[in-house]
C-alpha positions, 0 to 999 in steps of 0.5 A: 715437444719432442725428445730423442735419445740415440744410444751410443751414437757419440762419445764425449771427449775429457778436455787436457786443458780446462777452465771453468765458464765465467758469466761472460762465456754462459750462452747469450748472457746478461752481465749479473754477478754472483755474490760468493761471499759468505756470511760472517766470514769478514777478515783477512786470511791467515797462511795455513800449510800442512803436511799430512799423509791422510786426512778425513777433514781439512781445515779452511780459511777465509781470505776477504770474506772468501772460503778457500782451502790452503793445505798441502799432502805428502803422498803415503806409500799406500797411495803410490800409483794412483792418478793425481785426481784420485790421490787427492780425492782420498786426501780430501773425502769431504770433495767429490772426484768431479770437484777435484778435477775441476780444481786440478784443471783450473790450476788450484792443485799442483803436484811437487810445485807444477800443475800437472793433468789429472791422469799423471801418477804419484809416488810416496813422498809427493807433495800435493798442494791445494790452494782453491776457493770453495764456492759458496752454496746458493743461498737464494729463496726457493720460489713456486714458478711453474717450469716447462720441464721437457726432460728430467732424470737423477742427472740433468733437467731441460727446461722450455724457458719463457720470454720474460724469465730472468735466469738468475738473481742480480741487480733488480731481479732479487727473485722471481727467477729461473734460479729460484724456480729450480730451488723449488723444483729440486731443493738438492740443487742448492749444493751446486754452484749456480744452482746447476745452471751451466749456460744462460739465455736473456730475459727476452730470449725464450728456448732449451736450457740445460741444468746439471743436477749432480757435481759430475753432470756439471762438470761433464756439461761444462767440458762439452761446452768448451769444446763445442760439443753442445749443439744449440740452434736458434730461430732468429727474425732480423730486419732486412732481406737477407740473400743467403747465409753466412758465417760471422767469425769476429771477436766480441767484447765490452763495448768501449764506451757503453760498458753495458753493451757487448761489441764486435771489438779487436782480437786483443781486446776480444774473445773469439766468437762464430756464429753460423747463419742460414736462411729459412725464409725472407720478405722485404722487411724482415728474414727468418733465420736458423742460427747456430753458435760455435761460441757462446759469448754474452750476446753473441747472436744479437751482437754478430747479426747487428754488426752484419746489418741485420738487427734482431726485430724488438732487439732495441739495444743493438739497432733493432726496432719494435716496429717491423711492418705496418706499423705491427709492433713486436714487444721483445727481441725476436730470437728462440733457442729452438733445439738443444743436443748434448751427450748425457752426462753418465751414459753418454747417449746423445740427447736431442730436444726440439721446441716449437716456435712460440707464438709471437714468432710464429706472427713473424713467421706468417707475415713473411708468408703473406709478404714474400720476398723477390 
């Protein structure tokens, strides 16, 4: 495994518009929901509005079990001229500025009744109103599970996920997940939404993932993912003889009949998805591809390649087969997240990480080398 740091190669521009990734936006995700309710928090909400100039603690309410802040501030004279995010951070000191910026971009904070950008300046007497959910801290159990850590500092963690490891707990996977392992390795991740996980890989997909260790790092990585500044390159093996590379630009959404699957759908019912494909090697039976993503839709690579008639080897869900040649059997879908690049959230150094192709996929590569196409 190698990592390379190219200093000051790339700066990441901050988004002017922002919305956090839903579960479906996670890279090559599987549909597992996060339980964001709080124990003992049942009951209807009581509308709470306060007009205050400066506070050190904010009262909170619960809406159907979800902890919320519903409050209004009046800007004092000494705060005039500050940016909206700076003023809101001073008024709510128990929350980080990074989280305040997330709320502003997600339209959870208004200035004088309107949604504004974080950089707008406030004036004396302005009203800052907040109506935001507070994501509960992760309450999953920490478990001692070995992690292949490629890189780690105070802000981020890069791991090489093996095949078979589910990213986070869900139905049928209450423990033994990457999240459980992360909580053991770094207990402070319990204080971050989703334990710092900002994208995910399928259970049967191996390869590189980045995890945030601070609120600031989490926001930066999500923004980079949103504007496609995170580079993700995969190695895939598909059924069929692929002549040349191409780009697939087709919307992806929930399958109209099989709700556990995704599919290429109409623009009205799906989200934009762009996948770039380059042929590395091929035989009559299978082809070895380099695949890069511009977007991170659920099962994007699997869906797009199957749509073009080249399902992944071993991917039974989307038309692939376990048996790929001469009776040989492949036990999982043949996809590996080989490389990952992004701007460091704090230093803005450009980080590049690369991983070796795992042994099962090397056998597929060897098959192509010994059975070349024409």
